N, C-alpha and C positions, 0 to 999 in steps of 0.2 A: 504493500500500500504506500509506504514512504517513497519507494523508488518511482512508483507511478506518479505521485505528486511532483517529485523533483523533475521527472522527465517530460511531463506534459508540454511545457513551454518549448523545450528544445525539439520535441517531435513535431509540433505544429510548425515551427520555423523550418525544419528540414523538409517537411511535406510541401510547404509553399515555395521553397527555393529550388525549383527544377532546373534553372540555369543561372549563370552569374548575373544576368539581368534581373531575374526574379529574386535572387538573393539580396541584391541591392534594394529592390523595392520592399522586401520584407524587413530589412534593416531600417530603412527610412520610416516605415510605418511604426516601428517600435520606438525609434528616437522621437518622432513627432508626438507620440502619445506620452512622452516623458519630458516635455518642455525643451526639446532641442529645436532650433530654428534653422531652416534651410537657407544657405547663401549660395551665391554664384561666383564663379571665377571672374565674371565681368565686374563685380563690385570692388570697391576699395577696401580690402580686407583689414588694412591697418587702422581703419576708423571704427572697427567693431567695438561696441560697448561690452562690458562684462556680461557673460552669458554662456549658453551652451549652443553649439553650432554644428552643422554638417554640410559637406559639399560633395557633389558627385562629378565624375568625369566619364563621359561617353556611356553612361548608364550601367557600367559594369565594375566600377571602382568607387569607393566612398571613403571619406575621411571625416571623422567626428572629433570635435575638440571642445575643451572647456577653457574659457578665458576668465579667470577669477577676478574679484574686485581689486585685489592688491596688485595683480599682474606683475609680481616680483620675478624678474628674469633670472635672478641669482638662484632661484629654486630649481631651475632646469625643467625639462619636459619628461613626463612619464609616458612613454610611447609603447603601444602594443601593435604588432604587425601581424596580419593574417592574409589569406587570399580567398577569393570568391569562386574561383573556377575549379572544376574537377574533370578527370578523364571522361570522355564521352565520344559518341559517334555523331559527327557533324554532317548535316545534309549537304550534298554537293550542289553547285550552282545550277546545273541542269540535271535534276535528280532522276527522272523517270527512265527505267530500263524496260525495253519492249522485246527483248530477244528470246523470252521464254513464254510459256502459257500463263505465267504468273506476273502480277503487277509487283515489281520490285523497284527500289530506289538505291542510288549510289551514295555511299557515305565516305567521309574522310575520318581518319583516326586522330582524335584530339587527345594528346597526352599519352602517358604510359599505361595503357589499358591492359588488364588481364583479359584477353580476347575471349577465352573459353567461357568466362563468367557471363557473357552477353547472350549466349545461346539459350533458347527455350525460355525466354522471359517475355512477359507482356510489356510492350513498349508504347510510349506515347511521345508526343512531339511538342517542343516549346522553344521560345526564343524571340528574336526581334525581326520584324518585317518592315521594310521601307517601300512605299507605294505611291502611285499617282492616282488621286481620286478623280471622279468625273467632273469636278469643278476646276480641274487643272492644277490642283495644289499637291505638293509633296508632303507626305506624312509618314511617321514611324509609329508602330504600335507593338506592344508586347502581347504575345499570344501563348496560350497553354491549352492544347486540345483536351487534356485531362483523361480522356477515355483511351483505352488500349486500341491501337490501330495497326500494330505490326508485331512480328516475331521473326527471329532468326532460328529456324529449326535445325537441330543436329541431324546429320545423316544417320540412318539406322545402322546399328552395330553389325548387322548381317552383311552390309556393303563395305564395312571398314573394320575388319576383324581385329586389327591391331590398334584401335582407337585408344585403348587404355594403356598401351605400352609406348606408342610412337606416333604422336599426333603433332602435326604442324598445321598452322592456319594461314591461308593466303588471304591477305586483307582485301584485295581487290575482288577476288572470286567468291569468297565464302561469307563475307560480312554484310552484303546487301539484304536488308529485311524484306519480308513478304508482306504486302498490304492487301492483296486481293487477286483477282483474275484480270487479265488484260481486256477481257470482254466487258468488264464493268463500265458503266456510264461515267464513273468518276476515275478515269485512268490517268489523271494528273494530280500529283500530290499538291502542287501549288494551286490547283483549282480548288481542292479541298480547303486549303489555307485561306484562299480568297473568300470562299463561301462562309467560313468561320468568322472572318473579320466582318463581313457584311451583316451577319446575323447578330454577333455579340457587340459590335461597336457602332452599328447603324451607319457604316461608311460605304458609300457607293464606290467600289474599287474599279478604276479603269485598267490598271496594270500593276502587278508586283514587279518592282525594279531591283530589289536586292533583299537578301535575307541572311540571318545568322540563326539557324534552326538546329536543334540538337534532339536526338532521341534520348529518352530516359526510362528507367524502370518505373512502371506504374504501381509497384508494390509499396505500401505505406511503411513507415518506420514502425518497429515493434520492440517491446521488451521481451527478452527471453532468459532462460535459466530457471532453475528450480525456485529461486527467490526473486526472479525478474531483476537480477543484478546487472544484466548486460543489455546493451542497446544495439540493434542491428538496423542498418538503413543504407541507402545510397548516398554518396557524396559527403560522407562523414569527414573525409579528407577534402576540403578543410573547413567545411561549413560549420562543423561542431565548434571549431576555434572561433569562427566569426560570432556565433551565438554567445559563447563564453565571454568574448571581449565586449560585446554590446551589453550584456547583462551586468558585467562587472562595472562598466562605465556608468550605466544607469543607476545601479545600486549605490555607487559612490556619490553621485550628485544628490540622490534622495536623502542621504545621511546628513547633508550639509544644511545649515539653517536657511541659507538663501537659495538653496537648490542648485548652486553652480559648482562648488568644489573649492577646496583650499589652494590647490596647486594646478598648474596647467597640465592637462592630460590629453592624450591624442590616441585615437584608434584608427589605424590605416588598414583598409581591406582592399588589397590589390586584385587585379585580374592577371591572367596569363602566366601564373607561376608554373603550371603544369607543362608549359611549352617554352620555358626559359626566361620569362619576365621582361623580355626586350620589347617594350611597347610603351606608348604614352600612358597607359593605364597599368603597366607592370611596375614591379619594384625597381627596375633599372631605369625607368623614366623619371621625370622631374616633379611628379605630382606632389609627393610629401615635402620635398625640399622647397618647392615654390610656395606651398601653403605656410610652412614654418617662417620663411623669410618675409612673406607678405603680412602675416599676422603679428609676428614678434620682432620683425626687423631683420635686415640682411647685413652683410659685411661683418664688421667686428662684433656687432650685437649678436648676430647669428652664431658665430664661432664660440663666443663666450657662453651662450645659452646651451649649445650642444655639448660643450665640455662638461657641463653639469648634468647632462641628461642621460637617460638609459632607455634602450630599446629591448623589449621582450618579444622575440619572434616566436609565434605560436603556430606550430604545424604538427600534425599527428606524428607520433613516434612508433618505431617498430616494436611491438610487443613480442615476447618470446613465444614461439609457436611450439606447443608440446610435442607435435609430431615431427618437427624439423629442428631440434635443438642443436644439431651439428652446424647450423648456419650462424650461430651466435657465439660471441665471446662468453665463456662460462662465468666470468666475474661481473658481467653486465647483462642481466636478463630481466628486462622490465616485465612485470606481471600485471595483467589487467586488474584494476581496482587496488593496485599497490601504490598509487600516487602518480602524479604527472612526472614524466621523464625529462631529465636534463640531458641534452644531446651534446656530445663532445667529439671533436675530431682534430687531430694534429695538423691535418692538411688544410684547415680553415674551411672545410665544407660546412661546418657549423661555426657560429660566431662566439661561442661560450669561452669565458676566461675564468681564472681563479677568483677574481673579484666578483664577477657577475654570478658565479656559482654560489659564492658565500652569501650574497645579497638575497638571491632567490630562496636558498635554503633557510635563511633567517626569517624571511616573510612566510614561508610555509610553516615554520614552527609557530609563529604568531597566529596563523590560521588554523592550527591544530590539524595540519594536513601532512601526509607523508610525501617524500619525493624519491625518485629512483634515478639511476644514470644509465644512459645508453652510449656505449662505445662499440663500434662494429669490429668484427674479427679483423686482424691485421692483414689477412689475405683476401679480404672482400672490400669492395668499394661501398661507401654509404651514399645515401641521397644527399640533396642539398636543399636549401630553403631561401626565403627572402632575407634572412638574417645577414649573411655575408655581403649580399648585394647592397642592402640598405646601409649597413655600417660603413661600407666602402664609400658610398656616395655622400653620406652625412658626416663621417668621422665621429660617430657616436659609439659609446660602449654598448655592448649587446650580449644577449644570451639567447640560445635556442632551446625551447622546451616544447613538449607536446604530450597529448593524451595517448597512452599506449593503445595500439590498435592491431587487430588481426585482419587478414584479407585486404590489406591496403591496395587500392587501385582496382579492386574487384567491383563489379556492379553492386555488390552488397557487402558492406564492411561491418566491423564488430568492435565495440568499445565497452568500457565499464561506466555505469552511471555514477559511481562514487568518485571516479577520477575527474569526471566533468564538473561535479559540484566542488571538489577540492580545488581545481584550477581556478574556478570562478572566485572562490574565496581568497585565494592567493593574489589574483590580479586586483581584486577590490582593495586589499591591503596595500598593494603596490601603488595604486592611484592615490592612496591617503598618506603615503610616507613623505616626510619633509626632506630627508636626504636619500637620494637614490644612487649615490656614489660613495665609495670608501676613500678616505684621505690617502694620498700617496705616502709611501713609507719614508720616514725620516732617516737620512744617512748622515752619520757624523764624519766630517772630514777634518783632518788636521790643518789643511790649508785650503782656503776658498778664494776664488778670484772675483773681485768686484770691478766690473767694467767702468763704473763711474769714478773709480779711484785709481791712482797710480800705484797703490800699495796692495799687498796681499795680506789677508788676515787669517 
């Protein structure tokens, strides 16, 4: 019962967030309901009065921030970074395939998908459509068909006897979903999309000119386990981190007397992490950097501010899989519901340092939450996150953490409810901390050089 209560909000968020576009809409809805005001990149952001704000870019990335009454720049920023995108099948520009008796559509592979997990699933379609209406105007709308319209059936084992021993998947040949028969009167998927827009938006569509549409599993999130201690859903990587970040920021502002917060806090939810982050809405772009400089000042002011700041990069961590323990370092085995994992890598694939590890561990103790560490086997490469990219661009201290998960990049992933709640509590404390950096070590020197003097002391 307690797990159901804790998980209800996150399950609703996951169900709404079928694409990065819809994730940003779901985040906006929750921020607006909690006294956050939307602003535009076209505004003079340095003139903003104290308050809670958010700003979006290209509808798939969003930055929320608090500007306290004191606006004391010496306090530094408390930054949480996540991403809104997940591995998926993206509809090709000219999708319809007519070479078989079946109505199928072509798809591109977005991100590092476990392809086999997409077979034999009920699939729907969602995303953004840009169109010309019959009044000669250009418009963009978000759509979500919601109903199951397609499936990618597996071939029968009788025709592929070695399927359980030796299976390879051809992305071009084997991944096109089946929607119906070519004899159907609706043998164009874009015509189906056009009809959906006209019905649900009352827009007379002249022509669809462009689209970013993605297939997704139409199965709802669910609690599983004997005590319902686990959560299984699509797009947990990394929408569960987005939900945690949003909830922590909202709860922080609710605790303050003026509803704003004592220190400047930032939540950055980027797009395109799953394909490298190199875009205007990805972590490698200038979105966060430009917002910081425009709200709190650029140049010397910005450098001083960032030197006092800390970034917590939140992206799901690899939980130890009981059936494949040989793939993990035996001293670093994050267990689901054992606490959020601190991710460490000597090659800087993660941004964690000794100082940031100490800070995060200290805050977890205050939150009465456990933490774990993840370090990959020395003979295996680990993944990477927005942490190293963001800290490189900003010059800010950072740490990479994440909720341990199984089946990462499957169409259906697996995490622990307790880990989600613990991480939210830690991030809430992080937003409330006065000092988010540890003082540099003091080194005693017998002789020190003073450049303003001709003598040494």
